[in-house]
Every structure is written in structure tokens, then in C-alpha cells.
C-alpha positions, 0 to 999 in steps of 0.5 A, spaced: 521 594 478 521 598 484 523 595 491 517 593 496 519 599 500 519 604 495 513 602 491 509 603 498 511 610 498 509 611 490 503 616 490 500 612 484 501 605 488 497 608 494 491 611 489 490 604 486 490 601 493 485 607 496 480 605 490 481 597 491 480 598 498 474 602 497 471 598 491 475 592 490 474 585 492 479 582 497 482 577 491 483 584 487 487 587 493 491 581 494 492 580 487 495 587 487 499 586 492 502 580 489 503 583 482 507 588 486 511 583 490 508 585 496 507 578 499 507 580 506 502 585 505 497 580 501 498 575 507 496 580 512 490 582 509 488 575 508 488 574 515 485 581 517 479 580 513 479 572 514 478 571 507 476 564 504 481 559 502 479 560 495 482 567 495 489 564 498 489 559 493 488 563 487 491 570 489 497 567 493 499 560 493 498 559 485 502 565 483 507 563 488 509 556 486 508 558 479 513 564 479 518 559 483 517 563 490 514 557 494 520 558 499 519 565 500 511 564 501 513 559 506 518 563 510 513 569 511 508 564 513 512 562 519 515 569 520 508 571 521 505 565 525 511 560 527 506 555 529 502 556 523 496 555 526 493 561 523 494 558 516 491 551 517 485 552 513 489 555 507 495 550 508 490 544 507 486 547 502 493 548 498 495 541 499 488 539 496 489 543 490 496 540 489 493 533 490 487 535 485 493 537 480 497 531 481 503 536 483 505 531 488 512 533 488 510 540 490 505 537 495 511 533 498 515 539 499 509 543 502 507 537 507 514 537 510 514 545 511 508 543 515 511 538 519 505 534 517 509 527 517 503 522 517 500 525 510 508 526 508 508 519 509 502 517 505 505 521 499 511 517 499 507 511 499 504 514 492 511 515 490 513 508 491 507 505 488 505 510 482 506 507 475 510 501 477 509 495 473 514 490 476 517 489 483 524 490 479 521 497 478 519 497 486 526 495 488 529 501 485 524 506 489 525 503 496 528 510 498 521 512 498 519 506 503 525 509 508 522 516 507 516 513 510 519 510 516 523 516 517 516 520 517 512 516 521 518 515 526 519 522 527 511 523 528 512 517 534 517 521 537 513 528 537 507 524 540 512 521 545 514 528 547 508 531 547 504 526 551 507 529 558 505 536 556 499 540 556 495 538 549 497 543 544 492 546 539 493 543 532 487 543 527 491 541 521 496 536 521 493 529 521 493 525 527 494 518 528 495 513 535 502 511 536 499 504 536 497 505 529 503 508 527 507 502 529 503 498 525 504 502 519 511 502 520 511 494 521 507 494 514 513 498 511 518 493 513 514 487 511 513 491 504 521 492 504 522 485 505 517 483 500 520 488 495 527 485 496 525 478 495 520 479 489 526 484 486 531 478 486 526 473 483 525 477 477 532 479 476 534 472 477 529 470 472 525 465 476 519 469 476 513 467 471 507 470 474 504 476 471 499 481 473 495 487 470 495 490 477 502 490 481 500 488 488 503 491 494 501 491 502 498 498 501 492 496 498 486 493 501 485 485 503 484 482 496 491 486 494 494 483 500 492 476 499 495 477 492 502 479 495 502 473 499 500 468 493 505 472 489 511 471 494 509 463 494 509 462 487 515 466 484 520 463 488 524 457 486 519 453 490 514 454 495 518 453 501 522 459 499 517 464 500 512 461 504 515 464 511 514 471 508 507 470 505 505 467 512 507 473 516 503 477 511 497 472 512 498 473 520 500 480 520 493 482 516 489 477 519 487 474 512 483 468 510 489 463 509 485 458 507 483 462 501 490 464 499 493 457 500 487 454 495 489 460 490 496 458 490 494 450 489 490 452 483 495 456 480 500 450 481 496 445 478 495 450 472 503 450 471 503 442 472 507 443 479 504 437 483 510 436 487 510 444 489 502 442 492 505 437 496 511 442 499 505 447 500 501 442 504 508 441 508 509 448 509 502 449 511 502 443 516 508 445 519 506 453 520 503 451 527 496 454 526 493 449 521 487 446 523 486 438 522 483 438 515 486 445 512 491 440 507 485 436 505 481 442 503 486 445 499 487 439 495 479 438 495 478 445 492 482 444 486 478 438 484 476 442 478 483 443 476 485 436 477 482 433 470 488 432 467 493 430 472 497 424 471 495 418 476 501 418 479 501 425 482 494 424 484 496 418 488 501 422 491 496 427 493 491 422 496 497 419 500 498 426 503 491 427 505 489 426 513 481 424 512 480 417 509 473 420 507 476 425 503 481 420 500 475 416 498 472 423 495 478 425 491 478 418 488 471 418 486 471 425 483 478 425 480 480 418 478 480 417 471 481 410 468 480 406 462 480 399 465 474 397 469 479 393 473 484 398 475 485 399 482 486 405 486 491 405 492 489 409 498 493 409 505 488 409 511 490 409 518 490 402 518 495 401 512 495 401 505 488 398 501 487 397 494 480 399 492 477 396 485 475 401 481 468 397 480 467 399 487 468 406 487 465 406 480 459 401 480 456 404 473 462 401 470 
């Protein structure tokens, strides 16, 4: 094949161009340039004619990455316009095309070339979470979380540098406030802590909970709540993971009571009644629990208490704060075969013995 310089002086080449410019479409002209390795001419024609992004994708971008010439394309884009602003609509279209095709590695490479750090960080999050079935797998993919942090920190530095200058025109790179970026960095750091903890639990064989969907802090609030539950349930005891779970609940302002109740119900299913008492202790010592939060956690498990041993039920009753709630739990949950059986209840005035014929007048 002739070099670019030689072919442009070839009479047949010039004649083809004449007819293409006279009767052909912009896509046909650009495709002709690309077939003859005249990528620069193709790009300049695209700009001069202000062709739509579909022409760029079909005529230039797809042929470039399919033939392994993406770096050549990037170099030419930067040579023609170092700020890349002229190429903004085309680059965004290219990113959407790659995302639609699920070509995420090429997408990530392009986003780095564009210096679109926020979107590059989002792509790294996908690399971290995609198709992971366990936190053991996520533990091996933590390099992507480090890359997320790197991209966001670089973006913060750029925002800080440009804050004192006249605002630069930038229409295609994703923007985010410094506050939001800092919040996302905190999320990444907390996810790293969650990942290390759950990876260790799975590796040591402590973990017993399985789920069809692996929850991370990059999902919606329901998924974040699942993360908090998972951390508490998969440690060697509730207390081991409570600190991390509490931070998740606080950082994302989640419904803590709903999470604690869900954890307690799971502990009942596993017949780990002493762990429920440990959960109540952790909640009460957290510093943000309301007076009856512990009572409500127990009361929300009434349906699950059908087969609880009486000794364990009595222990939970003793852990409750409200005398009224204690009586309610006894009346709803106590199962007895003997009509004269008594239930003990620790009240604010001391230990009292309640004959079950008083609690259950139908006996």
C-alpha cells in the first residue's frame, strides 16, 4: 500500500475524491479516507462539515479500534485540538457506543485519554462489582477501588486548581461538586473496609450467609442496608462487625431500626439467641439509640419466637427496658404446658413472679 503522502498525489485517488465530493455522502468520503490510511483528512473533513456523531462512530471510531489504531486516533484528535473540545460530542458518542457494546476496557482507556476522571471512576466501580459472586472475589479486585480513589483525587486537584481561575469551557467531561467527590471517596474507603472484613470472614470459614445478589455500598439504600446486615451476621459474633455496620448506617443515614430487626430475625432463625442479646448491648452502647429501640428489636421478632427455648426467652425479657413491653412479650411468646407455670419478670422495682393463669386467664 502507498504511503499517505504518495497516495494523495495519485491521479486515481484524486479522481475518486472528485466524484465523492461531487456526489457522495460525508460518510462515504470519510470511509474512503480511512481505507487509504488518511485518518487526519477524515477527521478534518468531519470537523469542517460538522458531521453528526453517527458518521464519526461508523466511519472513523469503529474502524480505528477494530484495526488496533485507537492510539493513533487519540494522538490525532489531540494534535488537531489539544483541549479536545472540538471532539466533545464525538467522544461522548464513542463512550456510549462502547458501553452499549459492553466494551468496558476500551471505554476505560478512552475515558482516561479524555481525562474524564469521574466517568473513569464509575467504570472502575463496574470492574470491581461486575459478576462477583462472593467477597472473596471482591477481595481480589480491590485494585479497582484504589483506581477509583485515584481518579476522584485527581479530579479534586483539578477542581481546586481551576477554582481560582477563569472558568474553562468544558462541555463533555462529567462534573461533580467537591463535596460530592469527597463523599464518594469516603464511600470507596468504607467499601474497602467492608471488603477486607468480609473477605477475611469468608476465607476463615466463618461466613454462613449466602445471597443471590452480592450487596455493595455502590447500590441503592436497600443494598447498603444489606451490607450492614451482612457485616454484622458474618463475623465471629455480632460485636466484631457492628462498628463497620454502624458506620454504614450513619454515613448513609439508613433506617437503623429496620436493619437491627432484620439481623435479629436472622439470628432467631440460626437459634443464636445470645447474639441477639449482644446486638442489643451494641445498639444501646452506640450512643444514638432511643430508649425503646432495644425493646422494639425484640418485639419485631415475635413471629420468629415460636420455638425459642423458655430460658432464652426469659433472658431476652430481662434485657427489655419497658415493663409494659415485658408483659406484652410474655403474653405473646410464652408457651407453657403447665397451667400453674410462672414467668419471671425483672421490673424497675425488682424481680416479680407472674402466675401464668393471670397472664392467660383462659387457662
